[in-house]
C-alpha positions as CSV (number, residue, x, y, z in Angstrom):
1,M,0.0,0.0,0.0
2,A,1.4,3.4,-1.0
3,A,2.4,5.8,1.8
4,N,0.9,8.9,0.0
5,L,2.7,11.3,2.3
6,T,1.5,14.9,2.5
7,P,3.2,18.3,1.9
8,Q,2.9,18.8,5.7
9,Y,4.8,15.7,6.3
10,Y,7.6,16.6,3.8
11,K,7.8,20.0,5.4
12,A,8.4,18.4,8.9
13,E,10.9,16.0,7.3
14,A,12.8,18.9,5.8
15,A,12.9,20.6,9.2
16,F,14.3,17.4,10.8
17,R,17.1,17.3,8.2
18,R,18.0,20.9,8.8
19,A,17.9,20.7,12.6
20,S,21.2,21.2,14.2
21,T,20.5,20.2,17.8
22,P,18.9,17.1,19.4
23,R,16.0,19.2,20.7
24,E,15.3,20.6,17.3
25,R,15.4,17.1,15.8
26,L,13.0,15.9,18.5
27,Q,10.5,18.6,17.8
28,A,10.6,17.9,14.1
29,L,10.2,14.2,14.6
30,E,7.2,14.8,16.8
31,E,5.7,17.0,14.1
32,M,6.4,14.2,11.5
33,L,4.5,11.7,13.6
34,R,1.7,14.1,14.2
35,V,1.0,15.0,10.5
36,I,1.8,11.6,8.8
37,P,-1.3,10.0,7.4
38,K,-2.3,7.1,9.7
39,H,-3.0,4.1,7.5
40,K,-1.4,0.7,6.8
41,G,0.9,2.1,4.1
42,T,2.7,4.3,6.6
43,D,3.0,1.8,9.5
44,R,6.7,1.1,8.9
45,I,7.5,4.8,8.6
46,Q,5.6,5.5,11.8
47,G,7.6,2.7,13.5
48,A,10.9,4.2,12.3
49,I,9.9,7.6,13.6
50,R,8.9,6.2,17.0
51,A,12.2,4.3,17.3
52,R,14.2,7.5,16.4
53,L,12.1,9.5,18.9
54,K,13.0,7.0,21.6
55,E,16.7,7.3,20.8
56,L,16.6,11.1,20.8
57,R,14.8,11.3,24.1
58,A,17.4,9.1,25.6
59,E,20.1,11.3,24.0
60,L,18.6,14.5,25.4
61,Q,18.3,13.0,28.9
62,S,22.0,12.1,28.9
63,L,23.1,15.4,27.5
64,G,21.0,17.5,29.9
65,T,19.1,20.7,29.0
66,R,22.2,22.9,29.0
67,N,24.3,20.8,26.6
68,S,21.4,20.0,24.3
69,A,21.2,23.7,23.3
70,H,24.7,23.5,21.8
71,K,24.7,24.0,18.0
72,S,26.5,21.3,16.0
73,S,27.0,23.7,13.1
74,R,29.3,26.6,13.4
75,F,27.5,28.7,10.7
76,P,24.1,30.2,11.3
77,R,21.8,29.6,8.3
78,Q,21.7,32.7,6.0
79,G,19.9,33.4,2.7
80,C,17.1,31.4,1.2
81,G,19.1,28.1,1.3
82,T,22.4,26.5,2.2
83,V,24.5,24.9,-0.4
84,V,27.5,22.7,0.7
85,L,30.4,22.2,-1.7
86,V,32.1,18.8,-1.6
87,G,34.7,17.1,-3.7
88,A,38.1,15.4,-3.9
89,P,41.4,17.3,-3.5
90,N,41.9,20.0,-6.1
91,S,38.3,19.6,-7.5
92,G,37.7,23.3,-7.7
93,K,35.5,23.8,-4.6
94,S,37.3,26.8,-3.2
95,R,37.4,28.4,-6.6
96,V,33.7,28.0,-6.9
97,L,33.2,29.7,-3.5
98,K,35.6,32.5,-4.5
99,E,33.9,33.2,-7.9
100,T,30.3,33.0,-6.7
101,T,30.4,34.7,-3.3
102,N,32.0,37.4,-1.3
103,A,34.3,34.9,0.5
104,T,38.1,34.9,0.1
105,P,39.2,31.2,0.4
106,V,42.7,30.0,-0.2
107,V,42.9,28.7,-3.8
108,A,46.0,26.7,-4.5
109,E,47.2,23.9,-6.8
110,Y,48.4,21.7,-4.0
111,P,45.9,19.3,-2.4
112,Y,44.1,19.9,1.0
113,S,44.5,23.7,0.9
114,T,41.0,24.0,2.5
115,R,41.5,23.0,6.1
116,E,38.3,24.3,7.6
117,A,34.8,24.9,6.3
118,M,34.2,28.5,5.0
119,P,30.9,30.2,4.3
120,G,30.0,32.9,1.7
121,L,26.9,34.5,0.3
122,A,26.0,34.4,-3.4
123,T,23.5,36.8,-4.9
124,V,21.3,35.4,-7.7
125,S,18.1,36.8,-9.1
126,G,17.8,39.2,-6.2
127,V,18.1,36.6,-3.5
128,Q,21.1,35.3,-1.5
129,I,22.2,31.7,-1.2
130,Q,24.7,30.5,1.5
131,L,27.5,28.5,0.1
132,I,29.9,26.5,2.4
133,D,33.2,25.2,1.1
134,T,34.5,22.1,3.0
135,P,37.8,20.2,3.3
136,A,38.5,17.7,0.5
137,I,37.2,14.2,1.0
138,A,39.4,11.2,0.2
139,E,39.7,7.6,1.4
140,N,39.2,7.7,5.2
141,V,39.6,11.5,5.2
142,V,36.2,12.7,6.2
143,P,35.9,15.1,9.2
144,P,32.7,14.4,11.3
145,S,31.8,18.1,11.2
146,L,31.8,17.9,7.3
147,V,29.2,15.1,7.4
148,D,27.0,17.2,9.7
149,L,27.2,20.1,7.2
150,V,26.3,17.8,4.3
151,R,23.4,16.2,6.1
152,T,21.8,19.5,7.0
153,A,22.3,21.1,3.6
154,D,19.5,22.1,1.3
155,L,21.7,21.3,-1.7
156,V,25.1,19.7,-2.2
157,V,27.3,20.7,-5.1
158,C,29.8,18.0,-5.8
159,C,32.8,19.4,-7.8
160,I,34.7,17.4,-10.3
161,D,37.9,18.6,-12.0
162,G,37.2,18.4,-15.7
163,S,41.0,18.4,-16.5
164,S,42.0,15.4,-14.4
165,P,42.1,11.9,-15.7
166,D,41.6,10.6,-12.1
167,A,38.7,12.9,-11.3
168,V,35.9,10.3,-11.7
169,R,37.7,7.7,-9.6
170,E,38.4,10.2,-6.8
171,T,34.8,11.5,-6.9
172,L,33.4,8.0,-6.7
173,E,35.5,7.7,-3.5
174,V,33.8,10.9,-2.2
175,Y,30.4,9.4,-2.8
176,R,31.4,6.1,-1.1
177,Q,32.9,7.8,1.9
178,L,29.7,9.8,2.5
179,A,27.5,6.7,1.8
180,D,29.4,4.8,4.4
181,R,28.3,7.5,6.8
182,K,24.7,7.1,5.8
183,T,24.7,10.2,3.7
184,L,23.6,9.8,0.0
185,L,24.0,12.3,-2.8
186,D,20.7,12.0,-4.6
187,H,18.3,13.7,-7.0
188,E,16.0,14.6,-4.1
189,S,16.3,15.2,-0.3
190,G,14.6,12.9,2.2
191,F,15.3,9.6,4.1
192,A,15.9,6.1,3.0
193,V,12.8,4.0,3.3
194,D,12.2,2.8,6.9
195,D,15.6,4.3,8.0
196,L,15.6,7.8,9.5
197,T,19.4,7.5,10.0
198,T,20.2,7.4,6.3
199,V,19.8,10.8,4.7
200,R,19.4,11.5,1.0
201,I,20.5,15.0,-0.1
202,R,19.5,16.8,-3.3
203,S,22.8,17.2,-5.3
204,L,24.2,18.8,-8.4
205,I,27.4,17.9,-10.1
206,A,29.7,20.8,-11.1
207,I,32.4,20.0,-13.7
208,T,35.0,22.7,-13.0
209,R,37.7,23.7,-15.6
210,G,35.0,23.2,-18.1
211,D,37.1,24.7,-20.9
212,H,39.6,21.9,-20.8
213,S,39.9,19.4,-23.6
214,N,39.4,16.5,-21.2
215,T,36.1,17.7,-19.9
216,Q,33.7,15.8,-22.1
217,A,35.6,12.6,-21.5
218,V,35.2,13.2,-17.7
219,V,31.5,13.8,-18.1
220,A,31.0,10.6,-20.2
221,E,33.1,8.5,-17.7
222,W,31.1,9.9,-14.8
223,K,27.8,9.0,-16.4
224,E,29.0,5.5,-17.2
225,R,30.7,4.6,-13.9
226,S,28.6,6.4,-11.3
227,G,25.2,5.2,-12.2
228,L,23.8,8.3,-10.6
229,R,21.3,10.4,-12.5
230,L,22.3,13.7,-11.0
231,P,22.1,17.0,-12.9
232,I,25.4,18.2,-14.3
233,E,26.6,21.7,-14.9
234,I,29.9,22.3,-16.8
235,V,31.5,25.5,-15.7
236,D,34.6,27.5,-16.8
237,L,35.2,29.6,-13.7
238,D,37.1,32.2,-15.7
239,S,33.9,32.9,-17.6
240,S,31.5,35.4,-15.8
241,S,28.6,34.0,-17.8
242,D,29.4,30.5,-16.7
243,V,29.6,31.6,-13.1
244,E,26.2,33.3,-13.3
245,Q,24.7,30.2,-15.0
246,L,26.1,28.0,-12.1
247,K,24.5,30.3,-9.5
248,S,21.2,30.2,-11.4
249,R,21.4,26.4,-11.6
250,M,22.0,26.3,-7.8
251,F,18.9,28.5,-7.1
252,E,16.8,26.4,-9.5
253,S,18.0,23.2,-7.8
254,L,16.9,24.5,-4.4
255,G,13.3,24.2,-5.6
256,L,12.4,27.8,-4.8
257,I,10.5,30.6,-6.5
258,R,10.8,34.4,-5.9
259,I,7.7,36.3,-4.8
260,F,7.5,40.1,-4.6
261,T,5.1,41.6,-2.0
262,K,3.5,45.0,-1.9
263,R,1.1,46.9,0.4
264,P,-2.2,48.2,-1.0
265,G,-1.6,51.6,-2.7
266,E,2.2,51.3,-2.6
267,E,4.8,50.4,-5.2
268,V,6.4,46.9,-5.1
269,A,9.9,46.6,-3.8
270,M,11.5,44.7,-6.7
271,D,14.9,44.5,-4.9
272,S,13.8,42.3,-2.0
273,P,11.9,39.2,-3.1
274,M,10.8,36.5,-0.7
275,T,11.2,32.8,-1.5
276,I,8.8,29.9,-1.1
277,P,9.0,26.3,-2.4
278,V,7.9,25.6,-5.9
279,G,4.2,24.8,-5.7
280,G,3.8,27.2,-2.8
281,T,0.5,29.0,-2.2
282,V,-0.7,32.4,-1.1
283,E,-1.1,30.9,2.4
284,D,2.5,29.7,2.4
285,L,3.7,33.2,1.5
286,A,1.5,34.8,4.2
287,E,2.9,32.3,6.8
288,K,6.4,33.3,5.9
289,V,5.6,37.0,6.2
290,H,4.1,36.4,9.7
291,H,1.9,33.7,11.2
292,E,-0.7,36.3,12.4
293,I,-1.1,37.6,8.8
294,A,-1.7,34.0,7.7
295,S,-4.4,33.5,10.3
296,R,-6.1,36.8,9.4
297,L,-5.7,36.4,5.6
298,K,-8.9,37.0,3.6
299,F,-7.7,37.1,0.0
300,A,-4.8,38.3,-2.1
301,K,-4.3,40.2,-5.3
302,V,-1.7,38.8,-7.8
303,W,0.2,40.2,-10.7
304,G,2.2,37.7,-12.8
305,S,2.1,34.5,-14.7
306,S,-0.1,32.6,-12.2
307,A,-3.1,35.0,-12.6
308,F,-4.5,37.9,-14.5
309,D,-3.0,41.2,-13.4
310,G,-4.6,42.3,-10.2
311,Q,-6.7,39.1,-10.0
312,T,-8.3,38.4,-6.6
313,V,-7.3,34.9,-5.4
314,G,-7.8,32.7,-2.3
315,R,-5.2,31.4,0.1
316,D,-4.9,28.1,-1.8
317,H,-3.8,29.8,-5.1
318,V,-0.5,28.4,-6.3
319,L,2.0,31.1,-7.1
320,S,4.7,31.3,-9.8
321,D,8.2,32.6,-9.9
322,G,8.2,36.4,-10.1
323,D,4.6,37.0,-9.0
324,V,3.7,40.2,-7.2
325,V,1.4,39.6,-4.3
326,E,-0.7,42.0,-2.2
327,L,-2.0,40.3,0.9
328,H,-5.4,41.4,2.4
């Protein structure tokens, strides 16, 4: 019997993946159990949630209230989403961070030049995305803090050096090392069936040094040997248009749309869009603005591709990227 999980469940599941403390994970799991449809098709998932709840409650009890408030991530979440860069030594991760954000990482030809994770903010289509560069992954070289960052990411960008004949072999080792730690690079985020300890993270492959003559051979070898159907972006980091395309692809991969809001009788602020998930509604937007606005919402007026200009719509109206919305 199919599980037929609801948007409310997937929202709670996403909150669980992003949680950085045991207490936050506990609250998200409790919400997952509360909103999951109760029928035979979800019995095994409910059992997995209850088992994980039991483990977390025991963990909280052993840690104590004071220690449980400690954040496992050193970086507060910023922007509309967090993108974690991973890859083998000299895969181009730090160069991606440097060219797409305001960060100034060490970019060197020698391996393991990135010793600690480093964040930066990329601006694309008027919104900001948080990127985090991480130390290179190799056989048995995977810092635990790196795995924590990957597991709580909204998107992973796995960088592959398009000029290196060893790039695919080294990147497959990156995948294996993460998989051994119950962290899977996948086309969508979520959990493995019946196992809330194995996390799937939505991922994008970035082939760096995309202008090299070896690049197409690397792409072909990756497709053949990896067996992964992940989206691929080939990028020449010396090309500003390629860099902008990579940023746009990252935003697209986050599964978000931009919505512009305005007050009645006022002009729209086109320089400060809000973001909601693809498929999001007027009610989702109102909830993001403020939960009290969502509770008092009567209707909205919309300008954009999802409606006629100025059309009055209800709270269940599905919005499109670039819509202008006036909440009433």
